[in-house]
N, C-alpha and C positions, 0 to 999 in steps of 0.2 A: 869128304872134300868138296863134293858138289854143293852141299848145303852151305859151306863156308863161302864158296864162290858166289852163290845166289845172294847171300846177305851182303857181301862186299859190293856186288854189282848194283844192288839197290842204292847204295851210297853214291856210286859213280853216276847212276842215272839221274839222281836228284841233283848232284852237282852240275851235271851237264845242262840242266834247264835253268839254273840260277843266273841272275844278272846282279853284279855288284859284289861277288865273293872276293874276299881279301886273302891273298896268300903272302905270308911274311915269315921271315926267320929272324930270331933275335935271341939274346942270351936268356932272358926271363920268359918262360913259357906259361901261358894261362890257358887252361881248358875251361871254356864257358859251357856249362851243362844245364840243359832243361830237363826236369824230371818227369816229363811227359813226352809222347812221341813227336817226331819231326813236324808233322802237320799242325800240331798245337803250338809247339815252341816257336816255329817260324812265323806264327801269327801274333807273337808277342812283340809289341813295339819296344818295350823296355829292354828285352833281350837283345834286339838288334842294335839298339843305341849303345849298350855296353860293349858289344862286339866292335863297333866302330871306334868308340872312345879308347878302348884298351889297345887296339891296333894303331891308333894315332900316337900313342905314347912311345917315345924313343926308348929303345932297348927292350921292348915288350912285344911279343907276338901272342895273338889270341886265336884259338881254334874252337870250333863248336862240337858239342856232342849232345846226344839226346837219349832218353830212355828208348830202347828198341821197341818196335811195334810188337815183336814176339820175344819176350825175354827168355822164355824156355828154349826157343830155337837157338839163341845165342849161346846158352849154356850147353846145349847138346853139341853145337859146333865147336865148343871150347874156345870161343872168341872173347877176348876182353872187351870192355867198352872202349871204342875207338873214336877219335876225332874225325870229322868229315874232311877237313882240308888236307891232312897228310896221312890219315889212317894210323896214327900213332896211339899207343895205349894211353888212356887218360891218366892212369896211375903213374906214368913217367913224367908228368908235368910238374912244374914247381908249385903251381896254385890251381886248385879246382874251385871254380866259382859257380854256384847254383843260383838260378833265378826261380824263386818260389812264389807262386801266385795263389795257391789254394790249399787249404788244410789237408785234404786227402792226398795231395801230392807228396806228403812226407814218405809214403811207402815208395814212391819213385826215387826219392833221395837215397833211401836205404838200398834199393835195387841197383842204382847206378854206382854207388860206392862199392857194393859187393862185386859187381862186374868189373870195376876198375881195379880190384885187388887191394883196396884201401880199407882199413878197419872202419866199420860203420860208426862206431862210437869214438868221439874225439879223445876220450880219456885213454883209449887203447893205442893211440898213434905214437910213433916214435919220431926221432929227428930226421929220418930218411923219408918219411911220408910227406905228401904234398900238404900245404896249408889249405884248409877247407874253409871257404867263405860262402855265406848264404846271404842273399839279398832278394829284392823283388817286391811286388805289391803287397804280399802278406805282412811285410814288416811295418806297414802303416797301422796294422791292427795288433796282432799278437804273434810274434815269431818265437816266443819262449819255448813252445813244444819242439821246435827245431833245434833247440839248444844242445841236446846231447850229441848231435851229429856235426855241429859247426865249431871250428876253432874260434871264429868270430862272425858276427852278423852285422851287415850294413843296414842301418835303420833309415827307411824313407828313400829319398832321392839320392842315388849313389854316384851320380856323375862326377862329383868332386871328392867325396869321402873315400872312394875306392883307392885313391892314390896313396893314402897313408899306409895301409898294409903292404902295398907293392913296394913302397920305399923301404919298409922293414926287410922284406925278402931280398931286395937288391943289396942291402947292407949285410946280408948273410945271417940275419937274426931269426926271421920267421916266428915260431912259437915263443922264442925267448923275448920277443917284443910285446907279448900280449898284455902284460901289466902296464906298459906304457900306452899301448893302443886303447886300453880300457878308459883312458881319460879323454880320448878324442870324441868330440861331439858327433853323434850319429853312429857310433860304434858300440855294439853290445857284445861283451865277452861272457858267454854263458858260465864258464868256470870261475869267473870273478864276480859277476853281477847276480848270479843265481836267477831267481824268478822275478826280478825287478825290471819292469819295462824302462827303456831309455827313450829320450826324445828323438823324434825323427829329424833327419837332415833335410835341408832345402837347397836345391841347386840354384846357381846364379842365372840371371837372365841370358847370359851368353850361351847357355845350353838349350835355350828355347828357340824354335820348337823342336821337339824330338821328331825324327822322321826315319823311314825305312832305309836300311843299307842294302838289303837283298830283296829282289822280287823272285818268286818261284811259284809255279802252278801247283805244287804239291802241298798246299796248306788249306786250312779252313777258309782263308780269304785269298783265293787263287789269284796270283799275279797282281795283287793290289798294293799300291804304294800308300803306306800309312803315314799320316802327319797330324801332329797336334794343332788344333786351332786355339786351344786354351789348355791350361793345366790347373787342377784344383776345382773348387766349386764355391759359388757365392751363396748357396742355399744352406739350410740348417736342418735337413731331415734327421731326426733323432736316431735312426737305425743305421745311417750310412757312415762308413769310415772316411769317405772323402768329403765330408761336410766342411763348411767354411772355416771352422776352427782347427782342422787337422793340419793344414799346411799353408796357412796364410791366405786363404780365400782363392779367388780365381785370378789367374794371370793370363792376359790375352795376348795373342800374336796377331800382328798386322796382316792384312790380306796379302800384300805383296810378298812378305816373307814366307807365307804358307805356300803360295803358288810357285815361288822360286825353288822350292825343294823338289818339285815334281820332275822326274827325268823325262826326256823326250819319248822314250820307249814305253812309259807307263800308260796303259789304256784305262785303268781304274784307279780311283783315288778314294781312300777312306779317311774321313776326319775322325780323330780319336780324342777322347777326353771324358772327364766325369760329367760335363754339362755342355756338350758340343753346341746344342741348339740355343744356348743362352748367349752366344757370341753376338754382339750388336751388329757386326758386319757379315753375318751368316749369308744373307742373300747375295752380297757381292762376291763372297768366296765361292758359293755354289755357281753363280753366273760365270765366274772365271773358269771353273772346271768344266762346266757343261759346254761353254762356248768353244773350248778347245777340242770338243768331240769326245770327251772322256765320260765314263760312267762314274757315279759318285755313291758313296755309302757313308752313313753317320753312325757312330757307336752308341749314341744316346739321343733320343728325341723327347722333348718335354711337351706334353699335350697343350700346355698354356702358351707355348711359343710358336706353335704352328699356325700358319695362315695361308691364304690362297696363293700368294707369291712363292712361299717356301715349298709348299706341296707341289706346285706346278714345276718348279725347278727340279725337285726330287724325281718327279715323273719323267722329265726330260733327261735326267741322269740315269735312268734305267730302273727306278723304283717300281715295284709292283705291290709291295706290302709295306704299310706304315706300322712301326712298332713303338709303343709308348709304355710307360710304367705308371700304374695307378697305386700299387703297393698295398694300401689299406682297403679292406673289403667294403667299407662304408664311409660316408662323409665324416661321421664321428671319429672313426679310427684314423682317417687321414689328418684330421685336425690334431689328434693326439700325437701323431708322428711328425707333425709340422711339414706335412707333404701337401703343398698348396695346389692340389689338383682337384677341381670340382667336377661334378657331373656335366655341367655345361661345357667344360673344356673337352671332355671326351666325346660328347655329342657333336661338337663342332668338328672334331677330327674325323669322326665317322662320316659326317656330311661331306667333308673335303675328299675323303677316300672315294665316296660315291661320285661326287662331281667330277673328279679327275679320272674316273674309270680305272681305279686301282683294284687289285684283286681282293685285298683283305686288310682288316685292321687287327693287329695283334696287341694284346694287353697283358703286361706282366703284373702279377698279383702275389701278395704274401698272405698266408693264412697262419693262424696260431699266434698272432701278435698279442701283446699284453692287453688284457681287458676285453678281448674279442668274445662275442656271444653268438648263439645261433641266429639272433636277430640281425646281426651284421652280415652273416652269410646269406640270409634271406634277402637283405637289401641288395647284395651283389647279384643274386639270382634275378631279382626284378629288373635291375638296371641293365644287366647283360642282355636280357631278353629285349629290352627297348633298343639297345644298340644293334642287335641282330636284325631288327626290322629296318634299319637304315643301310647296313652293309654287312658283308660276311665278316664274322668275328671269330678269332681264335684267342684262347686264353692260356697263358703259361702260369702255372701255380707252383710256388715253392714255399715250404714251411719256413717260418721266421726263425732265424738263427741270430741270437744276440752276439755282437762283436765287441771286443775290447776297444778302448779308445773312442767310444761313442756314448751319448747320454743313456742309452739303453743297456750299457755294459752291466752284466750281472743278472739281467732278467732271465728267468728260467725257460726251459724248452717246454712247449705246450704238452708234449707227450706224443709218442708214436700213435697210440690208439686215438687220442683226440684229433690229431691231424688227419688220420685216415677217415675218421667219422665225418669230419668237416668236408673232406673231399667227396665222400660218398653223398652227403647231403647236397653239395653243390652240383655234382654230376646228375643226381636224380632230379633236382629242381630245374636244371637247364634242359633236360629231356632231349639232348642231342642237337639243340638249336645253335649251340656254340661248340666249336672244336676245342675240347678241353684236354690239356696235356699237363701232367704234374711230375715233379721230381719226387724221388723216394723219401718218405717220412723217416724210414730207418736210417738212410745215409745222411739225412739232415740232422738226425740225432747224433750220429758219429761226428759230423762236422761241428756241431754245437759243443760236444765234449772237448774236442781239440781246441776250438776257438776260445773257450773259456778256461782252458787248462794251463798247466805249467810244464816243466820238463818231465815230470812223471808221466804226463799224457803223451809226450814224445816217445818215451820208452814203451808205452802201451802200443803206440803205432808200430814200433819195431817188432814187438811181440806178435801183434796181429799179422803183420807182413810175413813173419817167419812161420806162422800157423796157417798160412794159405790165403789170408787177406779177405776172406768172406765175412759176412755180417756177424755170424756166430763167433768167429775168431775175434772180431773187434769187441763184441759184447763181453766176452770172457776177459780180454785184456783190459778193458776199461774197468770192469768190476775188480780185477786184481790191483788196479792202480788207484783204487779208492772210490770208484763209481762216478756217476754223473756229478759234475760240479754243481754246487748249491749256490744259486744266485743270492747275492747279498744286497742288491740295489733295491731301493724302495719302489713301490708301484709308480708308474709314470703319471705325471700330472697333465691333465688336459688343459692347455693354455686357453684362458678365456679373456683375461684383461690384457691391455696393451703392455703392462709391466711384465706379466708372465711370458708373453711372446718375446719381448726383448731379452729376457733372461735366458731363454732357450737359444737365442741367436748367438749368444756369446760363446 
């Protein structure tokens, strides 16, 4: 009993520190579930936006639930998955709506459904089970592996599309309406559409900008008010899901509308979007935040958009480290990826870091991109050493994972051994002059298999989860599901002529 009290008390303590929590009762109850712990889920702007939208609908109440920090402790305590607002079992709600951001969170979906007492597989649910909906950032790329667990999936921006299945539930239809809902733009019904991707939905301008509903200190972004200053991206990086063709390019929000979303009690403001620093009014937005005495954070900084004014405002807003993405190890690879970041841009940022007395420059980089060679890694070593002579440099390395709905869709994974050898070459060449941190090549391979897979790969995720969730369990499950997906896309073309560049922008 004491263990149960401790786990329930943790919910109470988190609720007590929140600002903006909504408590509502209504006939149609939705459990909005994040398949990662609270600290991650409450840092998701999309999750918070859907919480507000669902509670704003007449006749609907929405409560939150999260993958427990310690799933085994909940099992030992014999506690079902509970919502935060009322501590009611998630399995008792009419609708369970997941926000899925990352391929490996599929195991969190399985764990949450099991704790909720709801059949993990949609095919095993009956008329008394809740309707299970999955949405979130992953749907811009490839949500098909989530298909076995979802009655339906909201593709892309769900602010408007979510109302169609809720209408069906209110009419008392639920799963009986899946055949009808399969014709709604932005809805993917796995049992009907199979492994065929559906177009993503686009929300109207009235829903922009997205902004936080709840502030809490118990998150990755402690007590930070998040707000979009733009949605989408005007760039055409061939590896990125949020490139200009994915969702109609960049949609900007006016400075006044952004600042108007900030509550009086918020002391930190985070600007969120795929290309935050591309906003033409960025200095005015930063000035408005900093002048109010608040700290500021940006989700993405482009090296070619930073200048003395912007970095000065970031420093005034509490920045100590500037983080940018270079992505390709060499100029040749960045040209191939249509990533228009040159060495001169990164050198200029390093000089700005030094000039403004900031602590460090962090650079995100991919290895294992198509056509990469040891010579590209050697170029990265040489240039990183040059940067380290200007300011302190840290480098975050991630193996390249090809995503669906991008020009590099279908490109194969470089290989765990290749990625590890490239990392070893890079680490040895830098000789400790740069703080090098890398993500696991093994888990990048698992991510790749899911990202390029279909519903069979979702079943493999369930099998791996039931087998303990370790890498060996994943490898066995993927092998039984048919093995690593085989890329079918042709080798990428390095754009040289103006016509080739224009073709890649489309």
